[in-house]
N, C-alpha and C positions, 0 to 999 in steps of 0.2 A: 696339164700345164698349158699356158697360153703365151703368146709372144709379148704380152704385157708384163710378164714376170721374168726376171733375170736370174738364172741359176747362179748361186754363189760358188765361184771357183775356189775361193779360199776355204770354204767349208768342206771341200772334197778331200783335203789333205790334213793329216794329223800332225801338222807342223806349222810354226809361224813363218818360216822361210823354207818352203818346200824345195827339195832337190829331186828332180825328175830324171831318171836314167833312160837311155835309148836302147831299144832292141832293134838293131838294123838287120832285117831279114836278108838272107841270101836271095839270089834270083829265084823267083817263083816259076813254075811250069809255064812255058810260053814265052818267057823273056829270053833274049839272046844268050845270056850267060848261064841259063838254067841247065841242071843236069837231070831234072825230072824226079829226083828222090824226095818225095814229100815227107817221108819218115825222118830223113836226115834234117830237113828244114825244121820240122817240129821239135826234134831233139835239141838242135842248136838253140832254137828260140827259148825253150824251157830251161836249158842250162844257163843261158845268159840272164834270163829273168830271175832265176833262183839266186844267182850270184849277186845281182843287183839288190834284191830284197835282203839277202843275208848281210850285204855290206851296209845297209841302212838307208837306201833311197826311200823317198816318200811317195813315189809314183813312177810309172813306166809308160813310155810311148812306143807303140808298135808301128813300124814303118816298112814299106816295101822298098828299102834302100837299094837292093841289088837288081832292081828291074830296069835300070837304065839301058837305052834311052827311054825316057818316060813319056807316057801319053799326057797331053796337056791337061785335059780336064774331064776325060771320060774313059776310064779303064774298061777292058772287056769283062764280060760277065764271069768268065772263069777266074779272073783275078779277084773279083768280089767274093766268089765262092771260096777260093783258097784262103783269102784273108779272114773271112768270117769264121771258117773252121779253126784257123790258128788263134783268132781273137777269143773264141769261146774256150779253147784249151788254156790260153793264157790267163783269162780272168778266173777260171776254175783253179788255177795252180798257185796264184799269189793272193796276198791279202791287202795289197796296196792298190790305189786307184790306177786304172789303165786308160790311156788315151790312144786314139787311132789317127794316123796320118796316111792318106792314100796319095802318093806322089803321081803327077806333080801337084794337081789341085782339084782332085775329084772329091769335093766335099759331100756331094750327094751319096757317094759310096761310103765315105768315112762315117757320116752320120747314121746311115742305115746299118752299117756293120756294128757301130757302137751301140745302137739301140738293141740289136739282136743279141749282142754278146754281153750286155749289161756293163758296158764300159762307161767311164765317168765323163769323158770329154773328147773332143776332136781338136786336132791342130789344123788350121786353115792357112795355107801359105799366102794366098792373095784373096782377101775377104772383101775389100773395097778398092776402088781405083783399078789401075791396070799396070802390068809390068812386062818389060821385054826380057825374055829368057831364052835359053837354048832350045826350048820347045816352041818358040814363037811368042806372040803376044798373048798373055793370060789376063783375063778380066775377072774382077771380083763378082761374086754372085750372092752377096749378102741377102738380097731380096728373096732368092729362092731358098737359101739355107734356113733362114728364120721361119719361112712358111712351111717348109718340109718338117722341121723340128716340131712345130705346132701340130701339123697334120697327122704325124705318126706318134704324137704324144711321147716324145723322147726326152727323158730327163738327162740330157747330155749338154755339158757346157761347151762353149766355143772359145778356144784359145787361138787368137789370130795374130799373125806376123804383121809388123810395121816395117815396110821396106825389106822384104824377105831376102835372105841370102841367095846367091846365084841368080840375081835378077837386078834390073835397073828400073826404077819407077818411071812411068811415062808422064810427061808434063811437069809443071812446076809443083812438085809434091814435097813441101816442107815436112820434115819428119814429125814435128809437133802437131801441125794441122792434121796430118794423116792419122796420127794416134787418136786425136779427139774425134775425128770423123768415124774412125773404126769403132769407137765405143758409142758415140752419140747417135750416129746415123746407121752404122752397121750393127749396133747392139751386140758387139762382142763382149764376152764375159771376162776376158783377160787378154793381155798384150804380150808379144814377144819382140825383143830387139836383138838383132843378130849382127855378126860380122859379114864380110863379103862371101864367105864360103864355109863348107863343113869343116869344123875344127879350127876355123880362123877366129882370132880374137875380136870381140865386140868392142867398139869404141865406147869408153866410159862416158864421154860427152853425150853420145846418143842416148845412153841409159838415163843420164841426168836430165836431158831435155824432155824425154818422153815421160819420165816419172814426175817431173815438175809440171809439165803440161796437164797431166791427169789431176794432180793435186790442185792446180789453180782453176781448173775448168768448172768445178762444181758437179762433175759427173759422179755417178755412183762410186763411193769410196771403197766398195768391195771389189773393184776391178784391179787385179794385181798386174804387175809388170815383171816379166821373166826375161833373163838373159838367155839367148838361144844358141850361142856358139862360142867356142874357144875358152870355155870355163875350165880352169884347172885348180889344183890345190893351192897353187901360188896366187891365183887371181880372184878366187871366189869372194874373199873378204872385200876386195876393192869393188866388186860388182854390187854387193849389198851396201857399201858405203856410198856408192853413186846413186842409190835409190831403188835398186831392184828389190822385189819382194820374193823372188824365187829364181831358180836356175834350171835349165835343161842341159844335161851333160851327156855326151856320147863318146867322142874320140878319147878324151882323157881317162875314161874308165876302161879302155880296151888294153889288152896285152901289148906292151911296148908302145902304147899311144898310137896305134894304127887303127883307123876307123873300121876296117873290115875284119879285124881280129876278134876272138872271143872276149867277153868281159872278164876282167881281172878283179876278183873280190877284194884283193889287197889294195888295188888302186881306188876302188869304190870307197873303202873304209878311209883312205887317206883324204879324199875330197870331202867326205862327210865330216871327218874330224876337223878339217880346216874351216868348214862353215861355222863351227862353234854354235853357241846359243842353244836352240832347241835340238831335240833328237828326232 
């Protein structure tokens, strides 16, 4: 594969409007909240993933959610090693596409893990531009990410956030212009529009603006727009009506709607049913 070709993110999912569930990992060894039990982490991951798949999701994102406070853009090697082992176990255990997100913004690690584990895509929180976050200023490294993907011949799609949650864009960054630059200049294969934080509702106006900008721009029509936070059984229909092509859901799929709780298969089925349309 070369940087001249764009992997089709739509083709990775067996659904017209894919619903992607989150596996939020507990703290990994070395993180402040870790208890050092790798077997327990693996067991929890697989239990959550199997409930997501049984409930009907079309894909899963694996994320080191419990590792706060996060390294800005370069996690230690032991984190990469643990995440790679977990990612391999996950891709072996499920039949839906798996994505990798290494918080806060270590795309080199995410892409390398995805290639080694035969994952389908990565999530990149800051792909172009820069953002002020609780980890400091994070700068997009699209130039490095695209060249690394080509260099290691990784058939891995890039799903990039536009004005990512838990962050403030630096400079006069209009969301429509940022979306187009993320695709045209950053060569992302898909876009994510989120609310201000984990589990917080995404503004439908932002979804409409990004989807409309992509449609008007003449960029590759295979580039989908995902809603990245706050999606529930009650709001998922509105997200698609606003122009979204897919949704990433975490908190709403957890027991009692708490982000750190285990996945509830019943709650997964409820959101999948509310999506309607394809299965």
